C-alpha positions as CSV (number, residue, x, y, z in Angstrom):
1,M,89.2,159.8,111.7
2,F,89.7,156.1,111.0
3,V,92.9,154.4,112.1
4,G,93.8,150.7,112.2
5,T,95.4,147.9,114.1
6,G,97.3,147.1,110.9
7,S,97.3,147.4,107.2
8,D,94.5,145.9,105.0
9,V,91.9,146.1,107.8
10,G,89.5,148.1,105.7
11,K,90.2,151.7,106.6
12,S,89.9,153.0,103.1
13,V,86.6,151.3,102.4
14,I,85.1,152.2,105.7
15,N,86.2,155.8,105.1
16,A,84.5,155.8,101.7
17,G,81.3,154.4,103.2
18,F,81.2,157.2,105.8
19,C,81.9,159.8,103.1
20,R,78.8,158.6,101.3
21,I,76.7,158.5,104.5
22,F,77.7,162.1,105.4
23,K,76.9,163.2,101.8
24,Q,73.5,161.4,102.0
25,D,72.8,163.2,105.3
26,G,73.2,166.6,103.8
27,Y,76.8,167.4,104.7
28,S,79.7,168.3,102.4
29,P,82.4,165.8,103.4
30,A,85.9,165.4,101.9
31,P,88.5,162.7,102.6
32,F,92.1,163.3,103.9
33,K,95.1,161.2,104.3
34,A,98.3,163.1,105.2
35,Q,100.7,160.4,103.8
36,N,99.9,157.5,101.6
37,M,102.1,154.8,100.1
38,S,100.7,153.4,96.9
39,L,101.4,152.6,93.3
40,N,97.7,153.3,92.5
41,S,97.5,157.0,92.0
42,Y,95.1,159.4,90.2
43,P,95.4,163.0,88.8
44,T,93.3,165.8,90.0
45,T,91.6,168.1,87.5
46,D,94.5,170.5,87.7
47,G,97.0,167.7,86.9
48,L,98.3,167.0,90.4
49,E,98.8,163.4,91.7
50,I,97.2,161.8,94.8
51,G,96.6,158.3,96.0
52,R,93.8,156.4,94.3
53,A,92.1,155.7,97.6
54,Q,91.5,159.3,98.2
55,A,90.2,159.8,94.7
56,V,87.7,157.0,95.4
57,Q,86.7,158.6,98.6
58,A,86.2,161.9,96.9
59,E,84.0,160.1,94.4
60,A,81.9,158.8,97.3
61,C,81.6,162.4,98.6
62,G,80.4,163.4,95.1
63,I,83.3,165.9,94.6
64,D,86.3,166.1,92.4
65,P,89.6,164.9,93.9
66,R,91.9,167.6,95.2
67,V,95.6,167.5,96.0
68,E,94.8,168.6,99.5
69,M,93.2,165.2,100.2
70,N,96.6,163.5,100.0
71,P,99.5,166.0,100.3
72,V,102.3,163.3,100.7
73,L,102.3,160.3,98.4
74,L,105.1,157.7,98.4
75,K,105.4,155.6,95.2
76,P,107.8,152.7,95.6
77,T,110.3,152.3,92.8
78,D,111.8,149.1,94.3
79,Y,111.8,147.4,97.7
80,M,113.9,150.1,99.4
81,N,113.2,153.3,97.5
82,S,110.3,155.5,96.7
83,Q,109.4,158.6,94.7
84,V,108.1,161.2,97.1
85,V,105.2,163.2,95.7
86,L,104.6,166.4,97.7
87,N,101.5,168.5,97.0
88,G,100.9,166.5,93.8
89,K,104.3,166.9,92.2
90,P,107.5,164.8,92.4
91,W,109.6,166.2,95.1
92,A,112.4,163.7,95.7
93,N,113.6,160.0,95.3
94,K,114.5,158.6,98.7
95,S,115.4,155.3,100.3
96,A,113.2,154.3,103.3
97,K,116.1,155.2,105.6
98,E,116.6,158.6,104.0
99,Y,112.9,159.4,104.1
100,F,112.4,158.5,107.7
101,N,115.7,159.6,109.1
102,G,116.8,162.4,106.8
103,T,113.7,164.2,105.9
104,D,112.4,167.1,107.9
105,R,109.3,165.6,109.5
106,E,108.1,168.9,110.8
107,F,108.1,170.4,107.3
108,L,106.1,167.5,105.9
109,F,103.6,167.6,108.8
110,S,103.3,171.4,108.4
111,E,102.6,170.9,104.6
112,S,100.0,168.3,105.5
113,M,98.2,170.5,108.0
114,K,98.2,173.4,105.5
115,A,96.5,171.1,103.1
116,F,94.0,170.1,105.8
117,S,93.2,173.7,106.5
118,R,92.5,174.4,102.9
119,L,90.1,171.5,102.8
120,E,88.5,172.6,106.0
121,E,87.6,176.0,104.5
122,K,85.3,174.4,102.0
123,F,84.2,171.0,103.4
124,N,82.7,169.6,106.5
125,P,83.3,167.1,107.9
126,I,86.8,166.1,106.9
127,V,87.0,162.3,107.0
128,C,90.5,161.3,107.8
129,E,92.3,158.0,107.3
130,G,95.4,156.8,109.0
131,A,98.1,154.5,107.6
132,G,98.9,151.0,108.6
133,S,99.0,150.4,112.4
134,I,98.9,153.2,115.0
135,S,100.9,151.0,117.4
136,E,104.2,150.9,115.6
137,I,106.1,152.5,118.5
138,N,109.4,152.7,116.6
139,L,107.8,155.1,114.1
140,W,105.9,157.4,116.5
141,E,108.5,160.1,116.4
142,K,108.2,160.1,112.6
143,D,104.4,160.1,112.5
144,I,102.8,162.6,110.2
145,T,99.7,160.7,109.3
146,N,98.2,158.8,112.3
147,M,97.5,159.9,115.8
148,R,99.5,163.1,115.5
149,V,96.8,164.2,113.0
150,A,94.0,163.0,115.3
151,V,95.3,164.9,118.3
152,S,96.2,168.0,116.3
153,K,92.7,168.2,114.8
154,N,90.8,166.8,117.8
155,A,89.3,164.2,115.6
156,A,86.7,161.7,116.8
157,T,88.9,158.7,116.1
158,Y,87.8,155.1,115.6
159,I,90.1,152.0,115.6
160,I,89.3,149.5,112.9
161,A,90.2,145.9,113.3
162,D,89.8,143.0,110.8
163,I,88.2,140.1,112.8
164,D,88.6,137.8,109.7
165,K,92.4,137.9,110.3
166,G,92.0,136.5,113.8
167,G,93.5,137.8,117.1
168,V,91.1,140.8,117.1
169,F,91.0,141.1,121.0
170,G,94.8,141.2,121.3
171,S,95.2,143.5,118.4
172,I,92.7,146.1,119.6
173,Y,93.6,145.9,123.3
174,G,97.3,145.9,122.6
175,T,96.9,148.9,120.3
176,M,95.1,150.8,122.9
177,Q,97.5,149.9,125.7
178,L,100.6,151.0,123.6
179,L,99.2,154.4,122.9
180,P,100.4,157.4,125.0
181,E,97.6,158.6,127.3
182,N,96.8,161.7,125.3
183,E,96.4,159.6,122.2
184,R,94.3,156.9,124.0
185,K,91.9,159.6,125.1
186,Q,91.4,160.6,121.5
187,I,89.9,157.2,120.6
188,S,86.1,157.5,120.5
189,G,85.3,153.9,119.7
190,I,86.0,150.6,117.9
191,I,84.9,149.2,114.6
192,I,85.0,145.5,114.0
193,N,85.3,144.8,110.3
194,K,84.7,141.8,108.1
195,F,82.7,139.7,110.5
196,R,81.4,136.4,109.2
197,G,78.3,134.6,110.4
198,D,75.7,135.6,113.0
199,I,76.7,138.9,114.5
200,S,74.5,138.3,117.6
201,L,77.0,135.7,118.7
202,F,79.6,138.4,119.1
203,E,77.6,140.3,121.8
204,D,79.6,138.8,124.6
205,G,82.9,139.6,122.8
206,K,81.7,143.2,122.2
207,T,81.0,143.6,125.9
208,K,84.4,142.3,126.9
209,L,86.2,144.5,124.4
210,E,84.4,147.6,125.8
211,E,85.3,146.6,129.4
212,L,88.9,146.1,128.4
213,C,89.4,149.2,126.3
214,G,87.0,151.7,128.0
215,V,85.4,152.8,124.7
216,P,82.3,151.4,122.9
217,V,82.3,149.0,120.0
218,V,80.2,151.2,117.7
219,A,80.0,148.9,114.7
220,V,80.4,145.3,113.7
221,I,80.5,145.3,109.9
222,P,79.7,142.0,108.1
223,H,82.1,140.5,105.6
224,F,80.7,141.2,102.1
225,R,81.4,140.0,98.6
226,D,78.5,141.7,96.8
227,I,79.7,145.3,97.2
228,Y,82.5,146.5,94.9
229,I,84.8,149.4,95.9
230,D,88.2,150.1,94.3
231,D,91.0,148.3,96.0
232,E,93.5,150.5,97.9
233,D,96.7,148.9,96.9
234,S,98.6,145.8,95.8
235,V,98.2,144.3,99.3
236,V,95.0,142.8,97.8
237,M,96.7,141.2,94.9
238,D,96.7,137.8,96.7
239,K,93.0,137.8,96.4
240,K,93.1,138.1,92.6
241,Q,92.7,135.3,90.0
242,F,96.0,133.8,88.8
243,K,94.9,131.1,86.4
244,S,93.0,130.8,83.1
245,I,89.5,129.2,83.2
246,E,88.2,126.9,80.4
247,G,85.0,128.1,78.8
248,K,85.6,131.8,79.5
249,T,87.3,134.6,77.6
250,N,90.7,134.6,79.3
251,I,92.4,138.0,79.6
252,A,95.9,137.9,81.1
253,V,97.4,140.9,82.8
254,V,101.2,140.4,82.9
255,L,102.2,140.4,86.6
256,L,104.9,143.0,87.1
257,R,106.9,143.5,90.2
258,H,106.3,147.3,90.1
259,M,102.8,147.2,88.6
260,S,100.9,150.4,89.0
261,N,97.2,151.3,88.7
262,F,95.9,147.7,88.6
263,T,92.5,149.4,88.9
264,D,92.7,149.8,85.1
265,F,91.1,146.3,84.9
266,N,88.2,146.7,87.3
267,L,85.5,146.7,84.6
268,L,87.0,143.7,82.9
269,E,86.8,141.8,86.2
270,K,83.1,142.5,86.4
271,I,82.1,140.8,83.1
272,P,80.7,137.4,83.9
273,E,81.9,135.8,80.6
274,V,85.5,137.1,81.1
275,N,88.2,135.6,83.4
276,L,90.7,138.3,84.0
277,Y,93.8,136.8,85.7
278,Y,97.4,137.9,86.4
279,A,100.0,135.9,84.5
280,A,103.0,135.1,86.6
281,N,104.9,132.8,84.2
282,P,105.2,132.1,80.4
283,E,102.6,129.3,80.5
284,D,100.0,131.7,81.9
285,V,100.6,134.2,79.1
286,E,100.3,131.5,76.4
287,Q,96.9,130.3,77.7
288,A,95.3,133.7,77.3
289,D,93.0,135.0,74.5
290,I,94.1,138.6,75.2
291,V,97.3,139.8,76.9
292,I,97.6,143.2,78.5
293,I,100.9,144.6,79.8
294,P,100.0,147.1,82.6
295,G,101.6,150.2,83.9
296,S,104.9,150.1,85.9
297,K,106.6,152.5,88.3
298,N,109.9,151.1,87.0
299,T,109.7,150.2,83.3
300,I,113.3,149.2,82.9
301,S,113.4,147.0,86.0
302,D,110.2,145.2,85.1
303,L,111.2,144.8,81.5
304,L,114.5,143.1,82.6
305,Y,112.4,140.9,85.0
306,L,110.2,139.8,82.1
307,Q,113.2,138.9,80.0
308,K,114.8,136.9,82.7
309,K,111.7,134.9,83.5
310,G,110.9,134.1,79.9
311,M,107.8,136.2,80.0
312,A,109.0,138.5,77.2
313,K,109.5,135.6,74.9
314,A,106.0,134.3,75.7
315,I,104.4,137.7,75.0
316,K,106.2,137.9,71.6
317,K,105.1,134.4,70.9
318,V,101.4,135.0,71.4
319,H,101.7,138.2,69.3
320,E,103.2,136.2,66.5
321,Q,100.4,133.7,66.8
322,G,97.9,136.5,66.1
323,K,96.6,136.9,69.6
324,A,95.8,140.4,70.9
325,V,98.5,142.2,72.9
326,Y,97.9,145.7,74.4
327,G,100.0,147.9,76.6
328,I,99.2,150.7,79.0
329,C,101.7,153.3,80.1
330,G,104.8,151.4,81.2
331,G,103.5,148.4,79.3
332,F,103.2,150.5,76.2
333,Q,106.8,151.6,76.6
334,M,107.9,148.0,77.0
335,M,106.3,147.1,73.6
336,G,108.7,149.2,71.7
337,Q,112.2,148.6,70.3
338,R,114.2,150.1,73.3
339,V,113.8,152.1,76.5
340,R,116.6,154.6,77.3
341,D,117.2,156.2,80.7
342,P,120.1,158.6,80.1
343,E,119.7,160.4,83.4
344,L,119.5,157.1,85.4
345,I,116.2,158.1,86.9
346,E,115.0,154.5,87.3
347,G,118.3,152.9,88.3
348,D,121.7,152.2,86.8
349,I,120.8,150.9,83.4
350,E,120.9,153.4,80.5
351,L,119.5,151.3,77.7
352,I,117.5,148.1,77.5
353,P,115.9,146.4,74.4
354,G,112.1,146.3,74.4
355,L,109.8,143.6,73.3
356,G,110.1,144.8,69.7
357,I,106.4,144.5,69.0
358,L,105.9,148.2,68.2
359,P,108.3,150.4,66.1
360,L,109.0,153.0,68.8
361,D,111.6,154.2,71.3
362,T,111.1,155.6,74.8
363,I,113.3,158.0,76.8
364,I,112.6,158.1,80.5
365,T,112.5,161.8,81.6
366,A,112.4,163.5,85.0
367,E,109.3,165.4,84.1
368,K,106.0,163.7,84.9
369,T,102.9,164.0,82.8
370,T,99.7,163.9,84.8
371,G,96.1,164.8,83.9
372,Q,92.6,163.7,83.3
373,C,91.6,163.4,79.6
374,Q,88.9,162.9,77.1
375,F,90.1,160.6,74.2
376,E,88.9,159.4,70.8
377,I,90.4,156.3,69.3
378,L,91.3,157.1,65.7
379,N,89.2,155.7,62.8
380,S,86.8,154.0,65.3
381,G,84.4,156.7,66.6
382,I,85.0,155.4,70.1
383,K,85.3,158.1,72.7
384,G,85.8,158.0,76.4
385,E,87.5,159.2,79.6
386,G,90.8,158.3,81.2
387,Y,93.9,159.9,82.7
388,E,97.7,160.1,82.2
389,I,100.4,159.5,84.8
390,H,103.8,158.8,83.3
391,M,107.5,159.8,83.1
392,G,108.9,159.4,79.6
393,E,108.6,160.4,76.0
394,T,107.8,157.8,73.3
395,S,108.4,158.4,69.6
396,S,108.4,156.5,66.3
397,K,109.6,157.2,62.7
398,N,106.3,155.6,61.5
399,E,103.6,157.8,62.9
400,S,100.5,155.8,63.7
401,P,98.8,157.2,66.8
402,F,96.2,155.2,68.6
403,A,94.1,158.1,69.8
404,T,93.8,161.8,70.3
405,I,93.6,163.3,73.7
406,N,91.6,166.4,74.5
407,N,90.9,167.0,70.8
408,N,94.5,167.6,69.7
409,K,97.3,165.7,71.4
410,K,98.3,162.4,69.8
411,D,98.6,159.3,72.0
412,G,100.0,155.8,71.8
413,Y,100.7,153.7,68.7
414,F,98.3,151.6,66.6
415,L,99.8,148.6,64.8
416,N,96.5,146.8,64.1
417,P,93.2,146.2,66.0
418,K,94.9,143.5,68.0
419,T,98.1,145.3,68.8
420,W,98.3,148.8,70.2
421,G,99.7,150.7,73.2
422,T,98.5,153.8,75.0
423,Y,99.5,156.1,77.9
424,I,95.8,156.3,78.9
425,H,95.0,154.8,82.2
426,G,91.4,153.9,82.8
427,I,90.9,153.2,79.1
428,F,89.3,149.8,79.9
429,D,86.7,151.5,82.2
430,N,85.0,152.5,78.9
431,K,82.7,149.7,77.8
432,E,83.0,150.6,74.1
433,V,86.8,150.0,74.3
434,V,86.2,146.7,76.1
435,N,83.6,145.5,73.6
436,S,86.0,146.4,70.7
437,I,88.9,144.3,72.1
438,L,86.6,141.4,72.8
439,K,85.2,141.6,69.3
440,E,88.6,141.8,67.6
441,S,89.7,138.7,69.4
442,G,86.7,136.7,68.2
443,Q,84.9,136.6,71.5
444,N,81.1,136.7,71.4
445,V,80.9,138.9,74.5
446,I,79.3,142.3,74.9
447,T,79.1,144.2,78.1
448,R,76.5,146.8,78.8
449,I,77.8,147.8,82.2
450,D,77.8,151.5,82.8
451,F,80.8,151.6,85.1
452,K,80.1,155.1,86.5
453,K,76.5,154.2,87.4
454,F,77.7,150.8,88.8
455,K,80.1,152.6,91.2
456,E,77.5,155.0,92.4
457,E,75.3,152.0,93.3
458,Q,78.1,150.4,95.1
459,Y,78.8,153.5,97.3
460,N,75.1,153.6,98.2
461,K,75.1,149.9,99.1
462,L,78.2,150.3,101.2
463,A,76.6,153.2,103.1
464,Q,73.5,151.3,103.8
465,L,75.5,148.3,105.1
466,I,77.5,150.5,107.4
467,R,74.4,152.4,108.6
468,E,72.6,149.2,109.5
469,N,75.5,147.9,111.6
470,T,76.7,151.2,113.2
471,D,75.5,153.3,116.1
472,M,75.3,156.4,113.9
473,E,73.8,158.5,116.7
474,F,77.0,157.9,118.8
475,V,79.2,158.7,115.8
476,Y,77.5,162.0,115.2
477,K,77.7,162.9,118.9
478,S,81.4,162.1,119.1
479,M,82.0,164.4,116.1
480,E,80.1,167.3,117.9
481,S,82.4,167.1,121.0
């Protein structure tokens, strides 16, 4: 099990790297995170929803994602409230106070451990991930995902700390000292992550840490920029590009407050001739060659936000100028004439005008559509893979579907090659789709990146980096005991 001194220390990526190592060494690993909070989610093959990070880790294991890998998923709908997804399906909408103080923690932990047991029947080892910091003493009684899991399953547990943030000695030692004795005994070792420079210069620091904490530093992982693994959540958004660049094809993703599944744009970020950036104001939108409105966990709130900031007006302006505007999921809903929420699922607004770019209406519904899909864009011959995760039904008097899903279901709306919307997440992971939108916008850019092959190469590179900087013999011995 990998736990952390805080959020964004690299737990998810380290976990994925070890998943690939165990697979390479002939084992049958599977990831597990009892409770995750993320707007990046992914459907299993049977249409159940889990955190994207566990889907990535499953990919590193070479297996399909399963709901047991993330039995509790919290999807924030605003700063104080979240949709609670239990065993892959929406279970409740709760405020943070209601969730932590009013929810039966024993029930949730029991459900998580049942999921763990089902995984354990088919896979070995189970590679667990904690959440945030394990030293949040005010939350210990509510814990269902950190050291309670480690103790319950007698997991060989490693604390990960991000040395690039500074204060690594205090964060590790303080974390260890705050743990109750039974949990402290569960810690097998320490992993220092994101080290810059000459690792040999840290030998003295490593020795001092081991003396202070009483467990070995089993790995010092170098900071890297040449290995690409899907980001865990929006905590990494501050590392993204936010401005257009002259001389490149500028693709602006409209920055929403409740943006979901920003992994939709990973392939676009990898094309050297393309500058994908996040547009935070009207001027950023107007400077783009292509504008994409992404998914949202709260379509009405984000649409209202775009209208108040003048972003809606800017999007309509670039559309009228003949620039390309595309919408995915919630972004597709926003492109229509109106969005209605008669059951007040997303808040207290029943009706809000849309951007008016596409002739369609959306009704927000309590039922969630989730599933992986094969698609074919109509009248183009372009085929690919993606997935659906959305609440709402969209209709139009003028039927003009963008694509068919799984050979029969109609999806989205096609106005023209520069203006369409779809419910298909992951559509821009398909190079043929990417090449088509670049061509339609007059950009002389063609990508030949095979994204699936590219990701496989990245998992192997990550595994090699971790192997080279980790005492793997110690890790395997700790798992045996």
